DRENDO-1510 file (C-alpha; in Angstrom, 1 decimal, always signed):
<recs>
REC; n; res; u; v; w
REC; 1; MET; +12.0; -59.0; -150.1 .
REC; 2; SER; +11.3; -63.2; -149.1 .
REC; 3; THR; +12.0; -65.2; -146.1 .
REC; 4; PHE; +15.1; -66.8; -146.3 .
REC; 5; VAL; +13.4; -69.5; -148.0 .
REC; 6; PRO; +14.1; -69.0; -151.7 .
REC; 7; ASN; +11.2; -67.6; -153.9 .
REC; 8; TYR; +8.9; -68.5; -150.8 .
REC; 9; GLU; +5.5; -65.8; -150.7 .
REC; 10; PRO; +2.6; -66.9; -148.8 .
REC; 11; ALA; -0.5; -68.0; -150.6 .
REC; 12; PRO; -3.1; -64.8; -150.5 .
REC; 13; GLY; -6.8; -65.6; -148.3 .
REC; 14; THR; -9.1; -65.0; -146.2 .
REC; 15; ALA; -8.8; -67.4; -143.7 .
REC; 16; LEU; -8.0; -65.1; -140.7 .
REC; 17; ALA; -9.7; -61.6; -141.4 .
REC; 18; GLY; -10.9; -59.8; -138.5 .
REC; 19; LYS; -8.6; -61.6; -136.3 .
REC; 20; VAL; -5.8; -60.0; -134.8 .
REC; 21; ALA; -2.7; -61.7; -134.2 .
REC; 22; ILE; +0.7; -60.8; -132.3 .
REC; 23; VAL; +3.9; -62.8; -133.6 .
REC; 24; THR; +7.1; -62.5; -131.4 .
REC; 25; GLY; +10.6; -63.2; -133.2 .
REC; 26; ALA; +8.9; -61.8; -136.3 .
REC; 27; ALA; +12.4; -60.1; -137.8 .
REC; 28; SER; +13.5; -63.2; -139.5 .
REC; 29; GLY; +13.1; -67.1; -139.7 .
REC; 30; ILE; +9.8; -68.8; -138.6 .
REC; 31; GLY; +8.3; -65.9; -136.4 .
REC; 32; GLU; +9.2; -63.7; -139.6 .
REC; 33; ALA; +7.2; -67.0; -142.1 .
REC; 34; VAL; +4.3; -67.4; -139.9 .
REC; 35; ALA; +3.5; -63.3; -139.9 .
REC; 36; ARG; +4.1; -63.3; -143.5 .
REC; 37; THR; +1.0; -66.0; -143.7 .
REC; 38; PHE; -1.3; -64.5; -141.3 .
REC; 39; ALA; -1.1; -61.2; -142.8 .
REC; 40; ALA; -1.3; -62.7; -146.4 .
REC; 41; ASN; -4.6; -64.5; -144.8 .
REC; 42; GLU; -5.8; -61.1; -143.9 .
REC; 43; ALA; -5.0; -60.7; -139.9 .
REC; 44; LYS; -4.1; -57.5; -138.5 .
REC; 45; VAL; -0.5; -58.5; -137.2 .
REC; 46; LEU; +1.9; -56.8; -134.6 .
REC; 47; LEU; +5.4; -58.2; -135.5 .
REC; 48; VAL; +7.9; -57.9; -132.0 .
REC; 49; ASP; +11.1; -58.3; -132.5 .
REC; 50; HIS; +14.3; -56.8; -130.9 .
REC; 51; ASP; +16.3; -56.9; -134.8 .
REC; 52; ALA; +14.7; -52.8; -135.2 .
REC; 53; GLU; +16.6; -52.5; -138.9 .
REC; 54; ARG; +15.0; -56.1; -139.9 .
REC; 55; LEU; +12.0; -55.6; -138.4 .
REC; 56; LYS; +10.9; -52.2; -140.1 .
REC; 57; LEU; +12.0; -54.0; -143.2 .
REC; 58; VAL; +9.7; -56.8; -143.1 .
REC; 59; VAL; +6.6; -54.9; -141.7 .
REC; 60; GLU; +7.1; -52.3; -144.9 .
REC; 61; ASP; +7.1; -55.2; -147.4 .
REC; 62; ILE; +3.9; -56.8; -145.7 .
REC; 63; ALA; +2.2; -53.4; -145.5 .
REC; 64; GLY; +3.5; -52.8; -149.4 .
REC; 65; ARG; +1.6; -55.9; -150.5 .
REC; 66; GLY; -1.3; -54.5; -149.2 .
REC; 67; TYR; -1.4; -56.3; -145.7 .
REC; 68; THR; -2.3; -54.7; -142.0 .
REC; 69; ALA; +1.2; -55.0; -139.9 .
REC; 70; LEU; +2.6; -52.8; -137.3 .
REC; 71; ALA; +6.5; -53.2; -135.9 .
REC; 72; VAL; +7.1; -53.5; -132.0 .
REC; 73; VAL; +10.5; -53.4; -131.1 .
REC; 74; ALA; +10.8; -54.7; -128.0 .
REC; 75; ASP; +12.8; -57.4; -125.4 .
REC; 76; VAL; +10.1; -60.2; -125.0 .
REC; 77; THR; +12.1; -60.9; -121.4 .
REC; 78; ASP; +10.8; -57.4; -120.2 .
REC; 79; GLU; +8.0; -57.8; -118.4 .
REC; 80; GLN; +6.6; -54.0; -118.7 .
REC; 81; SER; +7.4; -54.2; -122.5 .
REC; 82; VAL; +5.4; -57.2; -123.1 .
REC; 83; ILE; +2.3; -55.6; -121.0 .
REC; 84; ASP; +2.9; -52.6; -123.5 .
REC; 85; PHE; +3.0; -54.4; -126.2 .
REC; 86; PHE; -0.1; -56.4; -125.6 .
REC; 87; ALA; -2.0; -53.4; -124.8 .
REC; 88; GLN; -1.1; -52.0; -127.7 .
REC; 89; ALA; -2.4; -54.4; -129.9 .
REC; 90; SER; -5.6; -54.1; -128.1 .
REC; 91; GLU; -6.2; -50.7; -128.1 .
REC; 92; THR; -5.5; -50.2; -132.3 .
REC; 93; TRP; -7.7; -53.5; -133.1 .
REC; 94; GLY; -10.0; -53.9; -130.7 .
REC; 95; SER; -8.4; -57.8; -129.6 .
REC; 96; VAL; -5.6; -60.0; -129.4 .
REC; 97; ASP; -7.3; -63.7; -131.2 .
REC; 98; LEU; -4.1; -65.1; -131.7 .
REC; 99; LEU; -0.1; -65.1; -130.4 .
REC; 100; VAL; +2.8; -66.6; -131.9 .
REC; 101; ASN; +5.8; -67.1; -129.3 .
REC; 102; SER; +8.5; -67.7; -132.0 .
REC; 103; ALA; +11.3; -65.2; -130.0 .
REC; 104; GLY; +13.7; -67.8; -128.9 .
REC; 105; ARG; +17.4; -68.4; -128.7 .
REC; 106; ASP; +19.7; -71.4; -129.7 .
REC; 107; SER; +22.2; -72.9; -127.8 .
REC; 108; LEU; +24.5; -75.4; -129.2 .
REC; 109; SER; +26.3; -75.5; -125.7 .
REC; 110; PRO; +28.8; -78.0; -125.2 .
REC; 111; PRO; +28.5; -80.7; -122.0 .
REC; 112; VAL; +27.1; -79.3; -118.6 .
REC; 113; THR; +30.4; -78.9; -117.0 .
REC; 114; GLU; +31.0; -75.9; -119.3 .
REC; 115; VAL; +27.9; -74.5; -119.8 .
REC; 116; THR; +28.0; -71.2; -117.6 .
REC; 117; LEU; +25.4; -69.7; -115.8 .
REC; 118; ASP; +25.1; -66.6; -118.3 .
REC; 119; GLU; +24.7; -69.3; -120.9 .
REC; 120; TRP; +22.0; -70.9; -119.0 .
REC; 121; ASN; +20.1; -67.6; -118.6 .
REC; 122; LYS; +20.5; -66.0; -121.9 .
REC; 123; THR; +18.7; -69.4; -123.3 .
REC; 124; ILE; +15.9; -69.7; -120.4 .
REC; 125; GLY; +15.4; -66.0; -120.6 .
REC; 126; PRO; +13.4; -65.8; -124.1 .
REC; 127; ASN; +12.6; -69.5; -125.0 .
REC; 128; LEU; +11.0; -69.9; -120.8 .
REC; 129; THR; +10.3; -66.6; -119.3 .
REC; 130; ALA; +9.4; -64.5; -122.2 .
REC; 131; VAL; +6.7; -67.6; -123.0 .
REC; 132; PHE; +5.2; -67.4; -119.6 .
REC; 133; LEU; +4.7; -63.5; -120.0 .
REC; 134; ALA; +3.3; -63.3; -123.3 .
REC; 135; CYS; +1.1; -66.2; -122.5 .
REC; 136; ARG; -0.2; -64.7; -119.3 .
REC; 137; GLU; -0.7; -61.8; -121.3 .
REC; 138; ALA; -2.5; -63.4; -123.8 .
REC; 139; PHE; -4.6; -64.8; -121.3 .
REC; 140; ARG; -5.7; -61.9; -119.7 .
REC; 141; THR; -7.0; -60.5; -122.7 .
REC; 142; MET; -8.5; -63.3; -124.4 .
REC; 143; GLU; -10.3; -64.1; -121.2 .
REC; 144; ARG; -12.3; -61.3; -121.6 .
REC; 145; GLN; -13.3; -61.7; -125.3 .
REC; 146; PRO; -16.5; -64.0; -126.3 .
REC; 147; GLY; -14.3; -65.6; -128.8 .
REC; 148; GLY; -11.1; -66.4; -126.3 .
REC; 149; GLY; -8.4; -67.1; -128.7 .
REC; 150; ARG; -5.5; -69.5; -129.8 .
REC; 151; ILE; -2.0; -69.6; -128.2 .
REC; 152; MET; +1.0; -71.3; -130.4 .
REC; 153; ASN; +4.3; -71.6; -129.0 .
REC; 154; MET; +6.9; -72.7; -131.1 .
REC; 155; GLY; +9.0; -75.5; -129.7 .
REC; 156; SER; +11.5; -78.2; -131.4 .
REC; 157; SER; +12.4; -81.8; -130.7 .
REC; 158; SER; +13.9; -80.9; -127.2 .
REC; 159; THR; +10.7; -80.7; -126.3 .
REC; 160; ARG; +10.7; -84.1; -125.6 .
REC; 161; VAL; +14.2; -85.9; -126.4 .
REC; 162; ALA; +18.0; -85.2; -126.1 .
REC; 163; SER; +19.2; -86.2; -129.2 .
REC; 164; GLY; +22.7; -85.9; -128.4 .
REC; 165; PRO; +25.3; -84.6; -125.7 .
REC; 166; GLY; +25.6; -80.7; -124.9 .
REC; 167; HIS; +22.5; -78.5; -125.6 .
REC; 168; SER; +21.2; -78.7; -121.9 .
REC; 169; PRO; +20.0; -74.9; -121.7 .
REC; 170; TYR; +18.0; -75.3; -124.6 .
REC; 171; ARG; +16.6; -78.7; -124.2 .
REC; 172; ALA; +15.8; -77.5; -120.9 .
REC; 173; SER; +14.3; -74.6; -121.9 .
REC; 174; LYS; +12.1; -76.2; -124.4 .
REC; 175; HIS; +11.0; -79.1; -121.9 .
REC; 176; GLY; +10.0; -76.6; -119.6 .
REC; 177; MET; +8.2; -74.6; -121.8 .
REC; 178; LEU; +6.1; -77.7; -123.1 .
REC; 179; GLY; +5.2; -78.5; -119.6 .
REC; 180; PHE; +4.1; -75.1; -119.1 .
REC; 181; SER; +1.9; -74.9; -122.3 .
REC; 182; LYS; +0.3; -78.1; -121.0 .
REC; 183; ASN; -0.5; -76.6; -117.8 .
REC; 184; ILE; -2.2; -73.6; -119.3 .
REC; 185; LEU; -4.0; -75.7; -121.7 .
REC; 186; LEU; -6.1; -77.1; -119.2 .
REC; 187; GLU; -6.4; -73.5; -118.0 .
REC; 188; GLY; -7.8; -72.3; -121.0 .
REC; 189; LYS; -10.3; -75.3; -121.3 .
REC; 190; ASP; -13.6; -73.3; -120.1 .
REC; 191; LYS; -12.4; -69.9; -121.5 .
REC; 192; ASN; -12.1; -71.0; -125.3 .
REC; 193; ILE; -8.2; -70.4; -125.2 .
REC; 194; GLY; -7.0; -72.9; -127.4 .
REC; 195; VAL; -3.0; -73.9; -126.4 .
REC; 196; THR; -0.9; -75.6; -129.0 .
REC; 197; VAL; +3.0; -76.4; -128.9 .
REC; 198; ILE; +4.1; -76.5; -132.7 .
REC; 199; ASN; +7.5; -78.5; -132.8 .
REC; 200; PRO; +9.6; -77.9; -136.0 .
REC; 201; SER; +13.1; -79.6; -135.7 .
REC; 202; HIS; +15.9; -78.7; -138.3 .
REC; 203; VAL; +14.4; -76.0; -140.4 .
REC; 204; ALA; +16.0; -73.9; -142.8 .
REC; 205; THR; +16.4; -70.3; -141.0 .
REC; 206; PRO; +19.3; -68.0; -140.3 .
REC; 207; MET; +19.2; -69.9; -137.0 .
REC; 208; THR; +20.3; -73.1; -138.9 .
REC; 209; GLU; +22.4; -71.8; -141.7 .
REC; 210; ILE; +25.0; -70.4; -138.9 .
REC; 211; ILE; +25.7; -74.0; -137.8 .
REC; 212; ASP; +27.3; -75.0; -141.1 .
REC; 213; LYS; +30.2; -72.4; -139.5 .
REC; 214; GLY; +30.5; -74.1; -136.4 .
REC; 215; LEU; +28.8; -71.1; -134.3 .
REC; 216; TYR; +25.4; -70.3; -133.0 .
REC; 217; ASP; +24.0; -67.2; -131.2 .
REC; 218; ALA; +26.3; -65.0; -134.2 .
REC; 219; ASP; +29.3; -65.9; -132.5 .
REC; 220; ILE; +30.1; -68.8; -130.3 .
REC; 221; PRO; +31.2; -72.2; -131.3 .
REC; 222; ALA; +28.6; -75.0; -131.5 .
REC; 223; TYR; +29.2; -78.1; -129.6 .
REC; 224; VAL; +27.6; -81.0; -132.6 .
REC; 225; ASP; +29.2; -83.9; -131.2 .
REC; 226; GLY; +27.4; -87.2; -131.6 .
REC; 227; TRP; +24.1; -84.7; -132.6 .
REC; 228; LEU; +24.8; -83.9; -136.1 .
REC; 229; ASP; +23.7; -87.5; -138.9 .
REC; 230; GLU; +25.4; -88.5; -141.3 .
REC; 231; LYS; +23.4; -86.3; -144.1 .
REC; 232; GLU; +23.9; -83.3; -142.3 .
REC; 233; ILE; +28.0; -84.1; -141.8 .
REC; 234; ALA; +28.1; -84.6; -145.5 .
REC; 235; GLU; +26.0; -81.9; -146.9 .
REC; 236; GLY; +25.7; -79.6; -144.2 .
REC; 237; ILE; +22.8; -79.1; -142.0 .
REC; 238; TYR; +21.4; -75.9; -143.9 .
REC; 239; SER; +21.0; -78.0; -146.6 .
REC; 240; SER; +19.4; -80.7; -145.3 .
REC; 241; CYS; +16.4; -78.7; -143.5 .
REC; 242; ILE; +12.9; -78.4; -144.2 .
REC; 243; ASP; +11.7; -75.2; -145.4 .
REC; 244; VAL; +10.1; -73.0; -143.0 .
REC; 245; SER; +6.7; -72.6; -145.3 .
REC; 246; ASN; +5.7; -75.8; -143.7 .
REC; 247; VAL; +5.9; -74.7; -140.5 .
REC; 248; ALA; +4.0; -71.3; -141.5 .
REC; 249; GLU; +1.5; -73.5; -143.4 .
REC; 250; ALA; +1.0; -76.0; -140.1 .
REC; 251; THR; +0.9; -72.9; -138.0 .
REC; 252; LEU; -1.7; -71.5; -140.0 .
REC; 253; TRP; -4.0; -74.3; -139.8 .
REC; 254; VAL; -3.7; -74.2; -136.0 .
REC; 255; ALA; -4.8; -71.2; -135.8 .
REC; 256; THR; -7.7; -71.2; -137.3 .
REC; 257; ARG; -9.3; -74.4; -135.5 .
REC; 258; THR; -12.2; -73.7; -134.1 .
REC; 259; PRO; -12.5; -73.6; -129.7 .
REC; 260; ASP; -14.0; -76.6; -130.2 .
REC; 261; VAL; -11.0; -78.3; -131.5 .
REC; 262; THR; -7.9; -78.7; -129.3 .
REC; 263; VAL; -4.3; -79.7; -131.2 .
REC; 264; PRO; -2.1; -79.8; -128.0 .
REC; 265; THR; +0.8; -80.5; -130.2 .
REC; 266; ILE; +2.4; -80.9; -134.0 .
REC; 267; SER; +5.7; -82.2; -134.6 .
REC; 268; LEU; +7.8; -81.8; -138.2 .
REC; 269; TYR; +10.9; -82.2; -139.3 .
REC; 270; PRO; +12.9; -83.8; -141.9 .
REC; 271; THR; +12.7; -87.2; -142.8 .
REC; 272; HIS; +16.0; -88.4; -142.8 .
REC; 273; LYS; +15.5; -87.6; -139.2 .
REC; 274; ALA; +13.5; -90.3; -138.7 .
REC; 275; HIS; +15.6; -93.2; -137.6 .
REC; 276; ARG; +16.4; -90.4; -134.9 .
REC; 277; TYR; +13.2; -88.7; -133.3 .
REC; 278; GLY; +10.4; -92.0; -134.9 .
REC; 279; MET; +7.0; -90.6; -133.3 .
REC; 280; GLU; +8.5; -89.5; -130.0 .
REC; 281; VAL; +8.7; -85.9; -130.5 .
</recs>
């Protein structure tokens, strides 16, 4: 099994030897690629996702390669579930050194007059509330550790820009996550807790693959008016996306920084989007 990037296998190494990581949204896409990369670099990785079947396959594959990984099926918006999987990691391996919040939901919803409260809540929950819950538990754990720890929250270009009409729940959730991350970065300064927002955009994952069918979140019609550029309209968005390994490797680089180094944000996107995003993201 590989990730949704054909033939992608993280290079084995020892960069995270002795570290314990929690990765949410780890059953597919960016979260899976990050979990595989961390495990291949000798971190002990707790993979969290709500997709039990897919998560089981991913963890079995990682373990079958000789790496250390555990699966936790959980709803990251449920407070007690988050408390419990942090406790499990600490009790099993003695610490939590790294947190990657990759769980999330896309919302290619129409303009605001047509957005339902249900759509709003379904997006804010995993994209913002879940980040708050996991970061809170990370702080509670890491501030007791002499070495502190490092938190990496997966954002997107939508943490900073609105690149077309529609999608307001998603953009609000990502703007909110960036604002929250700015705040806890300051709170972690004297505790050796680093906070980074990684902003990947247009990455080849199941989340982007489905857009070529005119859908998001399995079966909801996607609103893309004014959002896709000429290349994406002609060739499809998935084939125009960047390889997920770029995001996994950038995350590994952040994870290996020493506490005296702060990396507030990193952004990466397909070069053909530069006319739209520039350095604004």
